[in-house]
SENUBA-75971 format. One record per residue (C-alpha): residue in one letter; chain; z negated, y, x. Coordinates in Angstrom, 1 decimal. Example, Ala and Ser with C-alpha at 12.3 -4.5 7.8 and 13.67 -1.06 7.14 Angstrom:
! SENUBA-75971
+--------+--------+--------+--------+--------+
: residu : chaine :      z :      y :      x :
+--------+--------+--------+--------+--------+
:      a :      A :   -7.8 :   -4.5 :   12.3 :
:      s :      A :   -7.1 :   -1.1 :   13.7 :
+--------+--------+--------+--------+--------+
! end
This chain:
! SENUBA-75971
+--------+--------+--------+--------+--------+
: residu : chaine :      z :      y :      x :
+--------+--------+--------+--------+--------+
:      m :      A : -114.7 :  108.9 :   90.1 :
:      s :      A : -117.9 :  107.1 :   91.2 :
:      r :      A : -116.3 :  103.7 :   90.6 :
:      l :      A : -113.3 :  104.7 :   92.7 :
:      f :      A : -115.5 :  106.0 :   95.4 :
:      a :      A : -117.5 :  102.8 :   95.4 :
:      l :      A : -114.3 :  100.8 :   95.8 :
:      s :      A : -113.1 :  103.0 :   98.6 :
:      a :      A : -116.4 :  102.8 :  100.4 :
:      a :      A : -116.4 :   99.1 :  100.1 :
:      g :      A : -112.9 :   98.9 :  101.5 :
:      l :      A : -113.8 :  101.3 :  104.3 :
:      a :      A : -116.9 :   99.2 :  105.2 :
:      g :      A : -114.7 :   96.1 :  105.2 :
:      l :      A : -112.2 :   97.7 :  107.6 :
:      l :      A : -114.9 :   98.9 :  109.9 :
:      a :      A : -116.5 :   95.4 :  110.0 :
:      w :      A : -113.1 :   93.9 :  110.7 :
:      s :      A : -112.4 :   96.3 :  113.5 :
:      q :      A : -115.7 :   95.3 :  115.2 :
:      l :      A : -114.9 :   91.5 :  115.2 :
:      p :      A : -114.1 :   90.1 :  118.6 :
:      p :      A : -110.5 :   89.3 :  119.4 :
:      p :      A : -109.4 :   85.7 :  118.5 :
:      e :      A : -109.6 :   83.0 :  121.1 :
:      p :      A : -106.4 :   82.5 :  123.1 :
:      l :      A : -104.1 :   79.9 :  121.7 :
:      k :      A : -102.7 :   77.0 :  123.7 :
:      l :      A :  -98.9 :   76.6 :  123.7 :
:      i :      A :  -98.1 :   73.0 :  124.3 :
:      p :      A :  -94.6 :   71.4 :  124.5 :
:      v :      A :  -94.0 :   68.6 :  122.1 :
:      t :      A :  -90.3 :   67.7 :  122.5 :
:      e :      A :  -87.1 :   69.6 :  123.3 :
:      g :      A :  -87.1 :   72.9 :  121.4 :
:      v :      A :  -90.5 :   72.3 :  119.7 :
:      h :      A :  -93.9 :   73.6 :  120.9 :
:      v :      A :  -97.3 :   73.6 :  119.1 :
:      l :      A :  -99.8 :   76.4 :  119.2 :
:      e :      A : -103.3 :   74.9 :  119.1 :
:      g :      A : -106.5 :   76.8 :  118.6 :
:      a :      A : -108.5 :   78.3 :  115.7 :
:      g :      A : -106.8 :   77.5 :  112.4 :
:      g :      A : -104.1 :   75.0 :  111.7 :
:      n :      A : -101.6 :   73.9 :  114.2 :
:      v :      A :  -98.4 :   76.1 :  114.4 :
:      a :      A :  -95.1 :   74.5 :  115.3 :
:      v :      A :  -92.6 :   76.9 :  117.0 :
:      v :      A :  -89.0 :   75.6 :  116.8 :
:      t :      A :  -86.4 :   77.3 :  118.9 :
:      t :      A :  -82.7 :   77.0 :  118.3 :
:      s :      A :  -79.5 :   78.8 :  119.5 :
:      e :      A :  -79.5 :   80.9 :  116.3 :
:      g :      A :  -83.2 :   81.7 :  115.9 :
:      t :      A :  -86.7 :   80.4 :  115.6 :
:      i :      A :  -88.5 :   78.5 :  112.8 :
:      l :      A :  -92.3 :   78.5 :  112.4 :
:      i :      A :  -94.4 :   76.0 :  110.6 :
:      d :      A :  -97.7 :   77.5 :  109.5 :
:      d :      A :  -99.3 :   80.5 :  111.0 :
:      k :      A : -103.1 :   80.3 :  111.2 :
:      f :      A : -105.2 :   83.4 :  110.3 :
:      a :      A : -104.1 :   87.0 :  110.1 :
:      p :      A : -105.7 :   88.0 :  113.4 :
:      n :      A : -103.6 :   85.3 :  115.2 :
:      v :      A : -100.3 :   87.0 :  114.3 :
:      p :      A :  -99.9 :   88.9 :  117.6 :
:      q :      A : -100.5 :   85.8 :  119.6 :
:      i :      A :  -98.1 :   83.7 :  117.4 :
:      y :      A :  -95.4 :   86.4 :  117.6 :
:      e :      A :  -95.8 :   86.8 :  121.3 :
:      a :      A :  -95.6 :   83.0 :  121.9 :
:      a :      A :  -92.4 :   82.8 :  119.7 :
:      k :      A :  -90.8 :   85.7 :  121.6 :
:      k :      A :  -91.8 :   84.2 :  125.0 :
:      l :      A :  -89.9 :   81.0 :  124.0 :
:      s :      A :  -86.9 :   82.8 :  122.6 :
:      d :      A :  -85.6 :   86.3 :  122.2 :
:      k :      A :  -83.8 :   85.2 :  119.0 :
:      p :      A :  -85.2 :   86.4 :  115.6 :
:      i :      A :  -87.7 :   84.3 :  113.6 :
:      r :      A :  -85.6 :   83.2 :  110.7 :
:      y :      A :  -87.8 :   80.9 :  108.7 :
:      l :      A :  -91.5 :   80.2 :  108.2 :
:      l :      A :  -92.5 :   77.0 :  106.4 :
:      n :      A :  -96.0 :   76.6 :  105.0 :
:      t :      A :  -97.3 :   73.0 :  104.7 :
:      h :      A :  -99.8 :   74.1 :  101.9 :
:      h :      A : -101.6 :   77.2 :  100.7 :
:      h :      A : -104.9 :   77.4 :  102.7 :
:      g :      A : -105.5 :   80.6 :  104.6 :
:      d :      A : -105.9 :   78.9 :  108.0 :
:      h :      A : -102.2 :   77.9 :  107.6 :
:      t :      A : -100.8 :   80.9 :  105.7 :
:      g :      A : -103.0 :   83.8 :  106.9 :
:      g :      A : -100.3 :   85.1 :  109.1 :
:      n :      A :  -97.5 :   85.2 :  106.5 :
:      a :      A :  -97.7 :   88.8 :  105.6 :
:      g :      A :  -98.2 :   90.0 :  109.2 :
:      l :      A :  -95.3 :   88.0 :  110.6 :
:      a :      A :  -93.0 :   89.1 :  107.7 :
:      a :      A :  -93.9 :   92.7 :  108.5 :
:      k :      A :  -92.7 :   92.3 :  112.1 :
:      e :      A :  -89.2 :   91.1 :  111.2 :
:      p :      A :  -87.3 :   89.8 :  108.2 :
:      m :      A :  -87.8 :   86.1 :  107.6 :
:      e :      A :  -87.7 :   83.7 :  104.7 :
:      i :      A :  -91.0 :   82.0 :  103.9 :
:      l :      A :  -90.9 :   78.7 :  102.0 :
:      a :      A :  -93.5 :   76.5 :  100.4 :
:      h :      A :  -93.8 :   73.9 :   97.7 :
:      t :      A :  -93.9 :   75.4 :   94.2 :
:      n :      A :  -97.6 :   74.2 :   93.7 :
:      a :      A :  -98.6 :   75.8 :   97.1 :
:      r :      A :  -96.9 :   79.0 :   96.1 :
:      a :      A :  -98.7 :   78.9 :   92.7 :
:      n :      A : -102.0 :   78.3 :   94.4 :
:      m :      A : -101.5 :   81.4 :   96.5 :
:      i :      A : -100.6 :   83.5 :   93.5 :
:      k :      A : -103.7 :   82.1 :   91.6 :
:      g :      A : -105.9 :   83.0 :   94.6 :
:      a :      A : -104.3 :   86.5 :   95.0 :
:      m :      A : -103.5 :   85.5 :   98.6 :
:      p :      A : -101.2 :   87.8 :  100.8 :
:      g :      A :  -97.8 :   86.7 :  102.0 :
:      v :      A :  -96.7 :   84.6 :   99.0 :
:      p :      A :  -93.5 :   82.8 :   99.9 :
:      r :      A :  -90.4 :   84.0 :   98.0 :
:      i :      A :  -88.8 :   80.5 :   98.0 :
:      g :      A :  -90.4 :   77.4 :   96.4 :
:      y :      A :  -89.1 :   73.9 :   96.0 :
:      r :      A :  -90.3 :   70.9 :   93.9 :
:      d :      A :  -89.4 :   67.8 :   95.9 :
:      s :      A :  -87.7 :   68.8 :   99.1 :
:      i :      A :  -85.7 :   71.4 :  100.9 :
:      t :      A :  -83.5 :   71.2 :  104.0 :
:      v :      A :  -83.4 :   74.1 :  106.6 :
:      g :      A :  -80.6 :   74.0 :  109.2 :
:      l :      A :  -80.4 :   76.5 :  112.0 :
:      g :      A :  -78.6 :   76.3 :  115.3 :
:      g :      A :  -77.9 :   72.6 :  115.0 :
:      v :      A :  -81.5 :   71.8 :  114.2 :
:      e :      A :  -82.4 :   70.3 :  110.8 :
:      l :      A :  -85.8 :   70.3 :  109.2 :
:      q :      A :  -86.7 :   68.7 :  105.9 :
:      a :      A :  -89.8 :   69.9 :  104.0 :
:      i :      A :  -90.8 :   67.1 :  101.7 :
:      h :      A :  -93.4 :   66.9 :   98.9 :
:      l :      A :  -94.5 :   63.2 :   98.5 :
:      g :      A :  -97.5 :   63.5 :   96.2 :
:      r :      A : -101.0 :   64.8 :   95.8 :
:      a :      A : -103.5 :   64.4 :   98.6 :
:      h :      A : -105.2 :   67.3 :  100.4 :
:      t :      A : -103.9 :   69.6 :   97.6 :
:      n :      A : -101.3 :   69.3 :   94.9 :
:      g :      A :  -98.8 :   71.3 :   97.1 :
:      d :      A :  -98.8 :   69.4 :  100.5 :
:      a :      A :  -95.5 :   69.2 :  102.4 :
:      v :      A :  -94.6 :   67.1 :  105.4 :
:      i :      A :  -92.0 :   68.7 :  107.7 :
:      f :      A :  -89.7 :   66.1 :  109.0 :
:      f :      A :  -87.4 :   66.6 :  112.1 :
:      p :      A :  -85.0 :   63.7 :  111.6 :
:      q :      A :  -83.1 :   64.4 :  114.9 :
:      k :      A :  -86.4 :   64.5 :  116.9 :
:      l :      A :  -88.4 :   61.6 :  115.4 :
:      l :      A :  -91.2 :   64.1 :  114.7 :
:      i :      A :  -93.2 :   65.3 :  111.7 :
:      h :      A :  -95.7 :   68.1 :  111.0 :
:      t :      A :  -98.1 :   66.9 :  108.4 :
:      g :      A : -100.2 :   69.9 :  107.7 :
:      d :      A : -103.6 :   68.8 :  106.5 :
:      l :      A : -102.3 :   65.5 :  105.2 :
:      f :      A : -103.6 :   64.5 :  108.6 :
:      a :      A : -106.4 :   66.4 :  110.3 :
:      a :      A : -108.5 :   65.2 :  113.2 :
:      p :      A : -112.0 :   66.3 :  111.9 :
:      g :      A : -111.5 :   64.3 :  108.7 :
:      p :      A : -110.1 :   64.9 :  105.2 :
:      f :      A : -111.0 :   67.7 :  102.9 :
:      i :      A : -109.9 :   67.1 :   99.3 :
:      d :      A : -109.3 :   70.4 :   97.6 :
:      y :      A : -109.9 :   69.3 :   94.0 :
:      a :      A : -109.9 :   72.9 :   92.8 :
:      n :      A : -106.2 :   73.0 :   93.8 :
:      g :      A : -105.0 :   69.6 :   92.6 :
:      g :      A : -106.1 :   67.4 :   95.5 :
:      s :      A : -106.7 :   63.7 :   95.1 :
:      g :      A : -108.5 :   61.2 :   97.3 :
:      v :      A : -107.3 :   58.3 :   95.2 :
:      e :      A : -103.6 :   59.3 :   95.5 :
:      w :      A : -103.9 :   60.3 :   99.2 :
:      v :      A : -103.3 :   56.8 :  100.5 :
:      a :      A : -100.1 :   56.3 :   98.4 :
:      t :      A :  -98.8 :   59.7 :   99.6 :
:      l :      A :  -99.4 :   58.8 :  103.3 :
:      d :      A :  -97.6 :   55.5 :  102.7 :
:      k :      A :  -94.5 :   57.5 :  101.8 :
:      v :      A :  -95.0 :   59.6 :  104.9 :
:      l :      A :  -95.2 :   56.5 :  107.0 :
:      a :      A :  -91.9 :   55.3 :  105.6 :
:      l :      A :  -90.1 :   58.2 :  107.4 :
:      d :      A :  -88.6 :   57.5 :  110.8 :
:      f :      A :  -90.7 :   59.3 :  113.4 :
:      d :      A :  -92.7 :   58.6 :  116.6 :
:      k :      A :  -94.8 :   61.8 :  117.1 :
:      v :      A :  -97.0 :   63.7 :  114.7 :
:      i :      A :  -98.2 :   67.3 :  114.8 :
:      p :      A : -101.3 :   67.2 :  112.6 :
:      g :      A : -102.8 :   70.1 :  110.6 :
:      h :      A : -105.7 :   70.2 :  113.1 :
:      g :      A : -106.1 :   68.3 :  116.4 :
:      p :      A : -103.9 :   67.1 :  119.2 :
:      v :      A : -100.3 :   65.8 :  118.9 :
:      s :      A : -100.5 :   62.2 :  117.8 :
:      t :      A :  -98.5 :   59.1 :  117.1 :
:      k :      A :  -97.4 :   57.2 :  114.1 :
:      a :      A : -100.1 :   54.6 :  114.8 :
:      d :      A : -102.7 :   57.4 :  114.8 :
:      l :      A : -101.5 :   58.4 :  111.3 :
:      k :      A : -101.6 :   54.8 :  110.1 :
:      a :      A : -105.2 :   54.6 :  111.3 :
:      y :      A : -106.0 :   57.8 :  109.5 :
:      r :      A : -104.4 :   56.4 :  106.3 :
:      d :      A : -106.6 :   53.3 :  106.6 :
:      k :      A : -109.8 :   55.4 :  107.0 :
:      i :      A : -109.0 :   57.3 :  103.8 :
:      d :      A : -108.4 :   54.0 :  102.1 :
:      a :      A : -111.8 :   52.8 :  103.3 :
:      m :      A : -113.4 :   56.0 :  102.2 :
:      v :      A : -112.1 :   55.7 :   98.6 :
:      r :      A : -112.9 :   52.0 :   98.5 :
:      k :      A : -116.5 :   52.6 :   99.7 :
:      m :      A : -117.1 :   55.3 :   97.1 :
:      t :      A : -115.7 :   53.1 :   94.4 :
:      e :      A : -118.0 :   50.3 :   95.6 :
:      l :      A : -121.0 :   52.6 :   95.5 :
:      k :      A : -120.1 :   53.7 :   92.0 :
:      r :      A : -119.7 :   50.1 :   90.8 :
:      k :      A : -123.1 :   49.2 :   92.2 :
:      g :      A : -124.6 :   51.8 :   89.8 :
:      l :      A : -125.6 :   54.5 :   92.3 :
:      s :      A : -125.8 :   58.0 :   91.0 :
:      k :      A : -123.5 :   60.6 :   92.4 :
:      e :      A : -126.3 :   62.1 :   94.5 :
:      d :      A : -127.3 :   58.7 :   95.9 :
:      a :      A : -123.7 :   57.6 :   96.6 :
:      v :      A : -123.0 :   60.8 :   98.6 :
:      k :      A : -126.2 :   60.2 :  100.6 :
:      a :      A : -125.2 :   56.6 :  101.2 :
:      f :      A : -121.8 :   57.5 :  102.5 :
:      d :      A : -121.7 :   58.2 :  106.3 :
:      p :      A : -118.5 :   60.0 :  107.4 :
:      a :      A : -119.4 :   59.2 :  111.1 :
:      s :      A : -118.9 :   55.5 :  110.3 :
:      l :      A : -115.2 :   56.3 :  110.1 :
:      g :      A : -115.3 :   58.6 :  113.1 :
:      w :      A : -115.3 :   61.8 :  111.1 :
:      e :      A : -117.5 :   64.8 :  111.5 :
:      p :      A : -120.2 :   65.2 :  108.8 :
:      g :      A : -120.6 :   68.7 :  107.5 :
:      r :      A : -119.5 :   71.3 :  105.0 :
:      m :      A : -116.1 :   69.9 :  104.2 :
:      f :      A : -117.5 :   66.4 :  103.4 :
:      n :      A : -120.3 :   68.0 :  101.3 :
:      r :      A : -117.5 :   69.6 :   99.2 :
:      t :      A : -115.3 :   66.4 :   99.2 :
:      l :      A : -117.6 :   63.5 :   98.4 :
:      p :      A : -119.2 :   64.6 :   95.1 :
:      p :      A : -115.9 :   65.2 :   93.3 :
:      l :      A : -114.5 :   62.0 :   94.9 :
:      y :      A : -117.3 :   60.1 :   93.2 :
:      d :      A : -116.1 :   61.7 :   89.9 :
:      e :      A : -112.5 :   60.8 :   90.6 :
:      v :      A : -113.2 :   57.1 :   91.2 :
:      a :      A : -115.5 :   57.1 :   88.2 :
:      r :      A : -112.5 :   58.1 :   86.0 :
+--------+--------+--------+--------+--------+
! end
């Protein structure tokens, strides 16, 4: 009984703390092209795709953002949300899965590795549908292709390709603050460049990144080149005989226009190990 009470008390304390958090910052709804808008703000970028037969969402930020995401989708169209595509498993892109699915029936899709990562992490809102290489979603004359092209940010990244609109949503294959390589969930800095080369072979002009403003194909190419430079630099530092600690200290993310900080602190040491292998 005491253990049950402790668990209940902890849960109650968590709920109380959650209820005292300030409301999330307002999200910005920005038009991208006909029938496609992006919701920018805390968490990953959400694409809202409206069609004559319903709405498709790509990613959904954090759980507290669900009311704003749902309101924005309904402001753009009174049709039901039919599909939700996750670009990968991280909670700033999938945190709204459960809350949105509770509002109305929708199919949630993700790569099988992303789905497995969510199950492993006991995350809420695990997609019912997984795919290995690609899956096509057609609705109201609009076609989307979710395509897995290799390891990079995680082992379950998908790029969402709009062939009719010359547009892609990359998830965190491309993120303005700089790359985070989630080695615990199959990410790879060494393979990231080859994965982006396959993305760049697609026919598109505009890019919705995982974080940051709507960009261009040239912006994505520049990001690819920076990741290549990051891997080459770490490889060079290893070949010069620097220890992991010294190599990490010698690498300056700001030299590539990226923000130093917690994500790079988690990325650079295992990148050293990867290039060493």
